[in-house]
Residue, then its C-alpha position, 0 to 999 in steps of 0.5 A: m385725479r380724474c375729473y369725472w364726477g358722474s358716478t357721484i352726482r346725479s346728472c340732472i343737477a347743475l353741479v359745478v366744479i372749479t380748480g384753483l391752480y397754484l401755478s407760481v413758485g412758492q406760497i400764494p398770498w391769501r386774502k382775508t376770509s372769515w369762517s364760523g360754524g361751517y359758513y363762509w363770509s367772503s370779504i369785500v375786495p377793495n376798489t370794487i363796486m357792487p357789494f356782494n355779501v353772500t353767505l355760502e355754507l361749507l358742507a365738507g372739506t377744510l381750506s389749508p394755506i399750505q399746498k403740497e406737491l401732490s396736489e397743486m389744486v383745490v376742487v370746489v363743488l357747488l351743490a346747486d340743488f334746492d332739494l336739501a335732502w338730496v344735498e345732504e345725501t350727496r354731501q355724505k357720498i362725497s365725504s365717504e368716497f373722497h374723505v382723504h382729499l377733503n381732509q387734505g384741503e384739496l376738495l371743498v363742497i359748498h351750498a347756497s341757500q335758495d333765499l339768496y337767489p334773485p327771482l327765477t320766474g317771470l323773467k324776460r324771454n330773450f332769444n324767444d326761449a320758453p319760460d322754463r328754459v329762461t329759468y334754467r339758464s338764469k339759475q345757472n348764471v347765479d350758480y356760477s356767480f356764487l361759485v366764482h364769488f366763493s373761489a376768489n379767495i382760494s388761489q391765483y388762477f381759477i378754471m371751470v370744468e363742470d361736473d361731467v368731464f374727463c381730464a387729459k393726462g397731465f392737464l395741470s402741467a399743460i395749463r401751467n406751461h401755457v400760462l408761462k408762455m403768455g409771459s407778460t401778455r395781458w389776458t382775461t380768459l384762456e380756453f382749454s376746451k372749445l365747448g361752452y363753459i368747460g375749461k375756461l381759465y381766469h385770474s382769481e383777481d378778476l373773479p369778484l368782477l366776474a361774479r357781479f357781472l354774472l349776477l347783474f345780467y343773470q336773466e339776459m342770456p346763457c352763461d357762455f354768451l355772458l362770458s364772451h362779453f366779459r372777455t371783450l369788456l376787459m379788452q381781450d377781443k380775440v379767443i385764446r384757446m389751446r389745442p388740443s383740448l384738455f377736457q372732454h364732455m362725458g355726460k349724455f343727458s342735459s340737466f335741463q329736462g334730461a334731454y339727450n346731449g352727446l356733445k363732444d370736443d373733437e379736439f380733445i386728446q387724452e394724452p396731450a403732447d409734451n412739446p419740450p422747449a425748443e427753437v423753431l426755424t424754417n426757410i419757407e417764407p411766412y405769411k404776415h404773422k403766421t410764424p413757425v413757432n405757431a405750429y409748435s406752441q399748441g395754441s390755436d394759431f398755425f404756421w402759414g407759408l408761401s409755396p415751398s420748394q424742394g429742399d426747404y425745411f421746417m425745423v424744431i431745435f430742442n433746448t435739451p436733447v430729448l428721447l422721443s416716443r411719439i410725433s404727430i404732424e398735421t398740415g393743411s385745413e379743409k383740404k387746402d394748403i397741404l404739404l404734399n411731399a416731405v419727409v420727417e427726420v430727427g438728428r442727433v447733432i446741431e451744427k450751430s456754426h452754420t447760418p442758419s443752424s443745421c440738423s445733422d446725423l439724421h435718421s429718417l422716420g418716414s414721409l407725410n401721407a396726405g399732409q399728415f404724419e403719425m409715429r409711435d414707439i419712436d424710442q424703439t427705433v431711435k434709442s438715443a436722445v435727439a437734438c432736432l426734428q426736421i420736416r424736409v420738402t422733397e418736391n416743389q409745390n405751387d400751393w401755399v402750406k399751412i402747418q397746423n401743429i407739430q406735437v412731440w411726446e417724450r419717453s416717460 
């Protein structure tokens, strides 16, 4: 399912799209909600402060408590314009073009009455913004607040992707795998794009508090600023962002005054790597916590090691042999700490009797070029599954080495 809605929704409207992700195995318990005549009353979640009795109108779609394998997500579209004629016209377009998804409970279209909004004019001019800019960003905060509030009852996880984005292939699986890798580590926000409010993932249990937070401080600052404060207030002091990005901004004009906005995420990859489960080893001495697994985990961290010597290795041992189609390796940053001389090899056999394990029955794929390596259609050359991938240093190096990421794609 493509997440680019520009052909359906006019770009000057701050329409918002979220995805409720069913990432756990089995059925997710649903909180109690009330429905009547196309309207939705959100229940007050126990042990929270600030009553939030907001009535949102469900314009199209129906919630289903059963999720099929075809779609593990629910897309909620908030039509955030006060022009009711446009809202109805857009509802009809969406109902016509996406009736299958609406009928299967995979798509919901909602709207909040203008009467529900707090004052949007005469507000504080923080950051010396012009009054119309303050009105625009303040309304956007309230839009997000209402959308978050509505979505708290739908799923286990929530991600904001906005209306003018393109999704990477397999983005849902990539998000699921990243959440699983976090294990029991507590997090408030996981980021899957470096841009603004695109691709920010939350636990749905945090949404009632987030909705109140956005509404309470709606006139203070733009939404992406508020979200950073929300994360730190919930004791996540550092950004946790996956690379490459899974969502790319496609719009060219801002919904504020129609100004040109060609903002792009330079870390977006349309087909993110598979990076199957593996053990990552090296005999290059790491610097502090910059461990080998950082280069393979597709997070924002990296491996950083002391000066490598000829014969040193960086090895990925797959849990299960894989048939490779593509490999990408990136070392160094800002023209520093580049791995200058190394070859990339794959092996069919792991010698576990050795300490540490060694990779054998090797096939050389080529050398790094200026610290980079990229090879496609590997399965045309190496036609059988391999057990390991190895970067082997061929010359001593005085500089330290930084391996930013190792990406592996399996043949589909």
